[in-house]
FIVOPA-90655 format. One record per residue (C-alpha): x, y, z. Coordinates in steps of 0.001 Angstrom, whole numbers, always signed. Example, Ala and Ser with C-alpha at 12.3 -4.5 7.8 and 13.67 -1.06 7.14 Angstrom:
BEGIN
+---------+---------+---------+
!      xx !      yy !      zz !
+---------+---------+---------+
!  +12300 !   -4500 !   +7800 !
!  +13670 !   -1060 !   +7140 !
+---------+---------+---------+
***
This chain:
BEGIN
+---------+---------+---------+
!      xx !      yy !      zz !
+---------+---------+---------+
!   -2505 !  +26682 !  -17250 !
!   -4994 !  +27003 !  -20081 !
!   -8753 !  +26988 !  -19509 !
!  -11323 !  +26386 !  -22211 !
!  -15094 !  +26033 !  -21984 !
!  -16486 !  +22880 !  -23581 !
!  -18673 !  +24978 !  -25861 !
!  -15542 !  +26522 !  -27366 !
!  -13367 !  +23385 !  -27419 !
!  -13638 !  +22682 !  -31146 !
!  -10027 !  +21772 !  -31963 !
!   -8949 !  +18126 !  -32311 !
!   -7914 !  +16435 !  -29084 !
!   -4377 !  +16183 !  -30461 !
!   -4069 !  +19994 !  -30290 !
!   -4997 !  +20053 !  -26593 !
!   -2587 !  +17169 !  -25944 !
!    +210 !  +19159 !  -27608 !
!    -734 !  +22220 !  -25531 !
!    -593 !  +20071 !  -22371 !
!   +3133 !  +19524 !  -22979 !
!   +3602 !  +23127 !  -21765 !
!    +901 !  +23350 !  -19081 !
!   -2385 !  +21653 !  -18093 !
!   -5463 !  +22331 !  -20202 !
!   -8568 !  +22583 !  -17993 !
!  -11945 !  +22015 !  -19658 !
!  -14873 !  +23753 !  -17996 !
!  -18659 !  +23666 !  -18235 !
!  -20525 !  +26716 !  -16969 !
!  -17308 !  +27944 !  -15370 !
!  -16638 !  +24746 !  -13400 !
!  -13764 !  +22353 !  -14176 !
!  -14939 !  +19011 !  -15601 !
!  -11749 !  +17573 !  -17109 !
!   -8070 !  +18278 !  -17480 !
!   -5481 !  +17286 !  -20069 !
!   -2055 !  +16930 !  -18487 !
!   +1354 !  +15743 !  -19582 !
!   +2226 !  +12300 !  -18284 !
!   +5775 !  +11123 !  -17724 !
!   +7002 !   +7708 !  -16615 !
!   +3550 !   +6106 !  -16444 !
!   +2108 !   +3142 !  -18265 !
!   -1548 !   +2374 !  -19027 !
!   -1865 !     +77 !  -15997 !
!    -647 !   +2812 !  -13641 !
!   -3051 !   +5332 !  -15134 !
!   -5946 !   +2882 !  -15006 !
!   -5347 !   +1957 !  -11362 !
!   -4756 !   +5530 !  -10219 !
!   -8217 !   +6519 !  -11451 !
!  -10098 !   +3367 !  -10362 !
!  -12359 !   +4119 !   -7358 !
!  -12392 !    +473 !   -6175 !
!   -8606 !    +248 !   -6259 !
!   -8223 !   +3592 !   -4471 !
!  -10681 !   +2449 !   -1766 !
!   -8667 !    -765 !   -1331 !
!   -5468 !   +1244 !    -875 !
!   -7125 !   +3545 !   +1685 !
!   -8450 !    +559 !   +3682 !
!   -4996 !    -982 !   +3639 !
!   -3367 !   +2247 !   +4836 !
!   -5922 !   +2630 !   +7631 !
!   -5379 !    -979 !   +8748 !
!   -1611 !    -474 !   +8664 !
!   -1939 !   +2680 !  +10790 !
!   -3992 !    +816 !  +13419 !
!   -2235 !   -2537 !  +13473 !
!   +1178 !   -1887 !  +11975 !
!   +2756 !   -4054 !   +9345 !
!   +5947 !   -5505 !   +7943 !
!   +8644 !   -3775 !   +5990 !
!   +9392 !   -5008 !   +2486 !
!  +12740 !   -6255 !   +3823 !
!  +10931 !   -8415 !   +6413 !
!   +8583 !   -9812 !   +3757 !
!  +11552 !  -10712 !   +1525 !
!  +13304 !  -12333 !   +4504 !
!  +10239 !  -14434 !   +5416 !
!   +9856 !  -15526 !   +1785 !
!  +13525 !  -16403 !   +1522 !
!  +14180 !  -13786 !   -1157 !
!  +17381 !  -11800 !   -1542 !
!  +17372 !   -8297 !     -90 !
!  +17739 !   -5414 !   -2513 !
+---------+---------+---------+
***
C-alpha cells in the first residue's frame, strides 16, 4: 500500500491509477486517510455508484434487518411463484 499526503500529491491522477494496479494508494490529510485509489475488477459504473450511495446502502440494511426478523423467500420460490424457469 502506498500513502501520500494531499499536499504532496502533485502527479496526474493517471499516475496514481497506474500505481493502484499494484496496491491501493491512500491519500491522507494531516496524517488521516481521506481517499483511496484502488484497482477495480468486474464492476460497472452502476455497481460502483450503488455501492457508494448512502440511501441505497440504508435500503439494503433495512431489507436485511426485516429479512432477519420476518424471514423471506428464496430466489427459487420467487421464480416458482412468478412462473419462471429455475436456473
